[in-house]
N, C-alpha and C positions, 0 to 999 in steps of 0.2 A: 144698566150698569152705572154706578155712581163714579165720581172722579177718583175716590180713594181706591175703589176696586180696579179702575183702569190704570192708576199709577202703580199699584202693586203688581198687576198683571204684566205691565211693561217691564218692571224691575225683574220679575221672574224670567220673562222671555230673554232679557239681555244677559242675565246670569247663565241661563241654560245655553244660550248661543255661545257665550264666552267659554263655558266649560267644554262644550262640544268642539269648539275651534282649538282650544288649548290641547285637548286630548288627541284630536286628530293630528295636530302638529307634532305632538310627542310620538304618536304612532309612526308618522312619516319619518321623523328623525331616527327612531329605532330601526325602522326598515332600512333606511339609508345606511345606518351603521353596520347592519348585518350584511348588506349587499356590497358595501364599499370594499375595494381591494385593499387589504392590509399592506403596510410596509413590511419588508422582511430583511433582517440583518443577520449575516453570518460572520461570526468571529472565529477564525480558524487558527489554532496553535500548531506549530510545527513540532513533530517528533516528541509527543508527550503521551505517556500512559495516564491512567486516572490517578495520578499522584497529586491529589487535591484534598484539602481538609474535608470538603463535603462528601468525598468518597471514602473517608475514614483514614486518610493518611496522616499520622500524628506528626510527621516531620515537616510536612508542607506548610508554608506560610502563604496562604492564598485568600485573604479576607474579601477581596472584591468578587471573586468567583463564588466563594462560599455564600456571600450575601445574595448574589444572583440566584443561587440554587434554592434559597428560601422563598424566592418569588416565582420559581419555575417548577417544571417537572424534570426529574433526573432519571436518566435511563441507565439501568444496571447492566444491560446486555446489548451494548452498541459496538459494532465492529467495522473496521476497515476491511476491504476486500484483498488488500495486499499490504505487506509490512514495510513498504517503501512508497515514496511520494508520487512519482510519475504515473505508475499504473493506477494508484488510488485516485489521483486527480483526473485521469482519463475516464475512470468510472463515474466520478462525481459529476463531471461536466455533461456527460451523455446519458446518465441514468442506466448504464449497462456495464456489466462486469468486463474488465479489460480483456480477459481471455476470449470473449465472444467478439470483441472488436478487432483483435489483432494488435492490441496496444499493451500486451502483457510484459514485454521486455522493458527493462529500465532504459529510459531515453530511446524509445522506439522512433523510427522514422518511417514506418509503414503507413501507407495511405489508408484512410477509412472512407466509407461512402460519403458523397458530397452532401447528402441530406442530414448527416449527423453534425449539426452546426452548434450544438450546445443548448441545453434547456433555457439559459437566460435569454437566448434569442427569441424563444417562444414567448417569454414574459414581455419582451420589448414589443412584440406584435400585439400583445394584449394590453398595452398601454403603460407598461412599467419603464421607469428610468433605471438602468442597470450600471453599476460601477464596480470595479475590481481593483483593490489596492493590496498587492501589486502582482503577486506570483500567478503565473498561468500554468506552465509545465504540463500541457495536455497530451504530450507523448505520442504525437502522430505527425505525419507529413501535412495534415490539415490544420495544424495549430494556428497559423496566421488567419486562416479563414474563420476558425472558431472564435478567435478573439474579435475579429471584425463584426461577426454576426451576433455575438453574445453581449458585447459591452458597448454602452454609450461612451464610457471612458474606462480604460485599463492603464493605470499609471501609478506612480508613487504619490500622486496628489488626488487620486480618484476618491470621491466622497459623495454621500447623499446630498450634501449641501450644494453641490454643483448642478442639481437637477432643475428643470424648468418649474415654475410655480404650479402647484396643484397636482403634480404627477406623483403617483405612488412609486416607491423605489424598492429595488433589490440590491443591496450593497454588501460586498464581501471585503473583509479586512484579514489579511494573512500575516500573522505575527511570527517573525523568524527567531525571536529571542530564545526559545527553547530548542532550536534546531541543533542537530548533532555537531555542527561546526562550533557552536558556542559551548555546548556542554562537555565535549571531550576532544575535538580535533584541533581547535586553535591552540597555539602556544599559551601557556598559562598566563604570561604577562599580558597578552592581548585580551584574554578573558577578563582579567582584573581591570584593565583600562576601559573596556567597552561595556562590560556588564556589571561587575561587582562594584565599580565606582558609583553606580546609580542607586545603590542600596545603602540604607543606614546600617550602623554597626549592629543593631539588634535584628536586622533582617538577614544578615550574613549567617549562613549555617555553620555550626561548630562541627568540625570533622570528628570530634570525640563523641558527639551525640548521634551521628548517623550510624545505622547498623546495617552492614552489608547483608543482602539476602543469602540464603544457603548456597545458591549456585555461583556466588562470587567468593574468591579467597579473601580473607580479612587481612589486608595489608594497608600501610599508609597511603599508597598510590590509589588503591581502590576507594578508600574512605574520602580522600581528597576529591576524587572525581564525582562521587555520589553527592557530596556537599555542593560541589560546583553545579551539578545538574539542578539541585533544589534552588540554588541562587538564581539560576536562569528562569525557573518556573515562577519564582517570586517576582522578578522584574516583568515577566510576561503578564502576571496578574495585575500589576500596576497599569500596564497598557490597556488591559481589558477595562479596568475601572475608568480610565480616561475616555475611552470610546463610549461607555455607558453614560458618563457625565455629559458628553457632548449631545447625546440623544435626549437626555433630560433637559439640558439648557435650550435645545431647539424646540422643546415642547412636543416631542414626537414619541415619547415612551409609551403613551397610552394608545398609540395606533401602530405599533411596530412589534412584530414577532421576532424574538432574538434567539438565534441558535448559537451555542458555544460548543465546539468540539475540536478534536485534533485530527491530523491527517493519517496517523497510525501510532503505534506504540513509541516509546521513548527511543532516543538515539543511542542509548547505552548498549554494551554488548549483551547478547542473548535477548534483546528486545527488537530493535530495528533489524530487518532482514530475515526474521524467523517467524514461523507460523504458530508459535506458541502464543498463549494469551498475552504475554508481555509484548508481543510484536503487533498484534491486531486489535486487541481490546482498547477502546477509546472512551473518554468521557463524552457524554452528550447531555446537554442541559438546554431546555427550551422554555422561554418565558412567553406567556400569552397575555397580552393586555386585555382590558375589560371588554373592548368592542369585539374581540374574537375569542372570548373565554369559552364559547361553545365548541371550539376546535380542540380544546385541551383534553387529554385523556385522563386528567386527574386534577386535584386541587393544587394550589401553590404549595411547594414543599414536599409534594408526594414523590415516591420512587416507583418507577415503572419497570416491570420484569419482561416486557415484550422484547423479542429479538428484533434488532434493527441493523441493516447493512447499508453500506454506502450507495449501492444501486437503488436504494429506496428514497434517497434524499431528493433527487431531481423530480421524479413523478409526484412525490408528496408536495413539494413546493408548487408545482404546476397546478395540482388539484386545489389546494387551498387558495390559490390566486385566481381560480376560475378559468385557467388556461387549459387547452387540450393536451393530453398525454399521448405522444406518438406510440404506435404499436411496437416499434423496435425496443422501447424501454421495458425491461422485464422486472423492475423492482416493485416492491409493495408500497402502496400508499398507506402510511401509518398514522395519519392525523385527519381529523374532521369527521363529519357525519357519514361521508361516502367513502370510508376507508376500506381497505382490503382485509380479508381474514389474516390474522397474525401468522407469520411464517413459522415453520417448525425448525428450520435449519438456516444457518448462514455458511458461506463458503469463502475460502481463501486460496490464494495462489502465490507461489514463489517461482520466478523464472530467472532469466539472466539479470543480475544486478551489477551494474558497471561491468567489470571484466570477469565477474564470477558467473560461470555458466552452470545452471542448475535447473531442476524441475521438482517441485513438490506441490501437493494439493491438500486442502483440509476441509473438513465439515464439522460444524459444531451445533449442538442443540443447547438448551438452557443449562444443562449439567455437564455434558461430556464433549470432549474435543478429540477428534480423530485426525491424524496426520499421516499421509502416505508420501514417503520419500522415494522418488523414482531414480535417484542417483545416490543410494545409501553408502557407496564407497567414498563419497566426499563428505567431510565433516561440516558441522555448523560453523566452526571458526576458521574457515578457509582464508588464505591470504587475500587481502583486499586493500588496495593502496589508500583509498580515502579514509576509512575508519582506522586503518593501521597507523595513522598519524597520532592517534591518541595514546597517551601513556598507559592507560588501562589495558589496551589491547596488547601492548608489549609486555605488560605484567602477566597476562594470560599465557603468552608464549614462553616467558621466562619460567613459569611454574608448570608448564604443560607436561606433566608426568603423572601417570596413574598412581604412583606411589606417594606423591606429594599432594594430590587432590582427592577430594571426596568423590563418590560416584556421581553425584549430581553436578559437580563442577566439571568432571571429566566428560560428562554427556555433551557439554558445549565445547570443551577445549580439545576433545579427542579427534582422531583422524577420520572417523566414520560416524554414521548415524544409524539408528534402527530403521529397518524398512517400514515398519508400522509403529505408530505411537497412539496410545489412548490414555486420556487423563480425566479423572473425575474432578471437575473444576470447582465443585462445591466443597468437597473434602480436601482438595489439593489445589488451591487457587494459583500457586506458583508453578504448577505442572512439574513436580519433582519426581513423581512415581509413575513410571510407564506401566500401564496395566495390560498392554497388548498381548502379553504371553500368559495371561491369567484365564484359566478355564471358567472362573466365576463370571467373567465379563464377556464370554464368547458371543452371547446373543447380541450384546450391545455392539461389539466389534463388527459382527455380521451385518447388523442394521446400518451402521454408519458407513461401512465400506460399500455396501450396496447403494446407499444414498449418494455417496460421493461419485461412484461410477455412473449412476443415473444422471447426475448433474453434468458430469463431463460430456456425456453423450448428448443430452438435450440442449445444453448451452453451446454446443458445437465448439468445444474447447480447442483452441488453435495452438496451444503450447507444445503439443507433441510433435509438431513439424520443426525440424532443426532450422535455425534462423537463416542460414545461407540458402538452404533448399527452399525455404518460404519465399525468399526474394526471387528465385528462379521461377517459382510457380505462380507468382502474382503479377507478372508482367502484363500490363493492360487491364488489371482488375484490382480488387482488394481482397484481403484475407476473409473479411466478413462475407463478401459475395461468393468467393470461391467455396467457402465452407457450406453454403446453402445450395450450391450446384452439385457438389460431390455427394456420392452415396454414403449412407451410414457405414457401409462396409469399409470404405476408404479410410475413414477416421478410426474405426474400431480396430483395424489391423495395426495401426500405429500405437494405439492405446494398449493393445495386447502385447506388442513387442516391448514397449516400455515397462509394462507391468511385470514382465519376466525378469527384469534386472534385479539382481539380489536374491533370486529364488530359482530361476530356470537352470536347466542343465546344458552341457556343452552341445548336445545334439540339437536342441532348440536354437541355440545361438548360431550354430553353423548353418542351420536351415534359414534363419533370418538373414545371415550374411549373403545368402544367394537369392534372396527374394527380388521380385521385379521392382518393388517400391524402394526407392533410395532411402526413404525415411526408416523403413523397417530394417534395411541393411545397417544404417547408422545405429539403431538401437541394439542390433545384434553385436556390434563392436563394443558398445557401452556395456552390454551384458558380460562380455569377456573381461572388461576392465574391473567389473565388480567382483570377479572370482579371486579367491586367495591364491589359487594355483590353477594352471591349465595344462592339458596334455600336449605332447608333441603334435598330435593331429590338429588340435586347436591352433597351435602356433602356425602350422602350414596353412590353415584356413585364413588366418589373419594376414599371412604373407601374400596369399593370393589376392586378398582384398586391397592390398597396396596398389593394385592395378585397376581398381574400380573406376568407372568413367566419371563418377561424382566425387569431387575433391573432398567434400565433407566426410564421406565414408572413408576415404583414404586417410584423412587426418585422424579420425577416431580409431581406426584400425592401427595406425602407427602408434598412437598414444597407448593403446592396450598392449601392443608388443613391447613397448618400452617399460611399461609397468611389470611385465613378466620377463624382464631380463634380456630383451633384445633391442637395446637402443642403437646398436650398430647398424641395423637395417631400417630403423624407423626414423631416426633423427634426420637423415637426408630428405625424407618425404616431408617432414614438418618444416624444415628449412626452406624447401622449394615452395611450399604453400605460402610462406611469408611474402612472396613476390607477387601474389595474385592481385588482380584489380578489385575483387570483392572485399570490402572491409570486413564483412561478417566472416568470410573465410580466413582472412588474416588474423582477426581477433581469436578465432577458434584455434588456429595454429600457435599463435603467440602464447595464449593461456596454457595450452598443452605443454609447450616447452618450459614455461615458467614453473608449472607444477612438477615437471620431471627433472628439475635442476640437480636434485640430490642423486638421481640415478645415472648421471652422465660422468664419464671419466675420459681422460686422454684426448685423442684427436676429435672425438665426438663433441665434447664440451667446447673445444676450440672452434669447431665448425658452427655449433649452435650460437656461440658468442658472437662470431663474425656476422652470422645471418641476423641475429637479433639487433646488433648494432646498426646494420644497414637498414633494417626495418624501422628502427627508432629514428634514424636520420630522415628516412622517407616521411614518417608521420610528422616530424617537426616542420616539414615543408608542405604538408597537406593542408587542406582547408579546415581550420579549427571549428567551423560551424557544423561539420560532420561529427556527431557525438561519438561515434565509434573510434575516431582518431584518438581522442583522449584516453579511451579505455585500452586501446592497443598500447599506447605509451605507458599506461599503468603497468601492463605486463612486461613490456620490454625493459622499462626502467627497473622494475623489481628484480627481474632476472639478472640484469647486468650488475646491479649493486650486490646481489647475493653471490654471484660468481666472482666478482671482484674482491669481495671480502674474504672468500675462501682462498 
């Protein structure tokens, strides 16, 4: 071999070596990118339906979120599991619907199993830095432990920027700007000072251009409140833009999956607190950077029809972070290569919300929504101290007359609800036409009703146990553990008794009033409350129940008697219950008296007033950290103001 050939051979060898080395490095880098844990950012808006430009809302001014949507996948069928924050957040943090945990009541203080410490704690063990800014609201006696286990930092200054160098992060920012307090409850002057002052003149919504939905009366107060809501959404959008700019400025956008969603529907009437789509359907937008594009279910700007529920969020984040998913989490993993089969249904629940005692359940597929109201004698627009501060709620009360309202307005404002509701959400996205009585949809009603009760059974739904009785039954244990020790029959008899309300006959209710299970006896009394009229024999059965050994049964029986014209013998029972040590018992009694104020006359209203005043005084000296204290005061204050004004 001559020198020229040797020289050329050396050059070729060096080039090949360099090529192999470079491509091996690229392959290593590519593999590293695919296996490296991505950063994950959650931006959560409070109390907001999909009232965004990217969801087709022409009134919304949301340029930052709309821009995010062009870079992301947008989910058309994402749902909260409850139409209020605390139960929804209990579900989010533990990847399990609140009715299975025992955290279904608003501001619950029930304990949950010690191993339910929040999915972010599992991320921490997998190497993540976790931060939460700032709301927690995990709705159980374990909240402090969940905060400790879940977050490296949970505060008003918590931020991914506080993490140690090189650590992946899971960061949550909770934006309060669209919360019901801002959109309708604050005095208008406070809203102008703290929200509207942050907007330019062109960003402030013109009351003349907003159009009330058909379920709202068209009045100046209604229009002003709707415009106010949209102003809050616009300011929230600005805050989203600022968080995303921080991510860009820190050079982290290409390594961070961004979730934007709300914790349930808007805080407006007939949205928050109800199981209609206006209360549970949420926006969900997820942006996937280039390094994890393989996890995305579609291209940037695409719209996804898959059903997604809040109990899916925790398991999904754990899976895409490479962390284990505990067996107790029952949600579906909806992202990544190892995702679960798409769910066919999502489920919702409404239980006690503040002082309002209620029970309703829902199931929805992609097209139809089915709602089962287990207390149909109580309307959607029940008195409730917190939202009743809003001008718009008083507007509903002022106009609450079936002669002055349309049928869809009266559906919300009226004193009762249908026992069953069915809506075709494709043809009727505002849920205006109840199809439950239509023979044409009987097969769909049968399907969704059957699916709902299957889910109630298999999820071990704890909502059918009256709250005060649940406290008695869970001494030394948790509702979650108790539900798994009890037989199916024990739960089913409660569900059967509740299911009879609004449709059962007096014979069944009398049988239930004598059942060995106090929960069944409670539902027997509720059944009598739901009747328009009852017989003298039923009155005697309820009078006998005033001697029941369980105070919850005595309270509900007394309330039923008062509804059917016998406050003379029932009010003393309710007044006596106000002195009990159990706050759940006291709330039940106070709420019953509040709702019966119009049925009282003479010495009975005087006795109730004295008892409610004494109860109110006691609560004002009680530990304010006990959430039920505030809700009892909601009822006592409302009653005393109403009676005083009369």
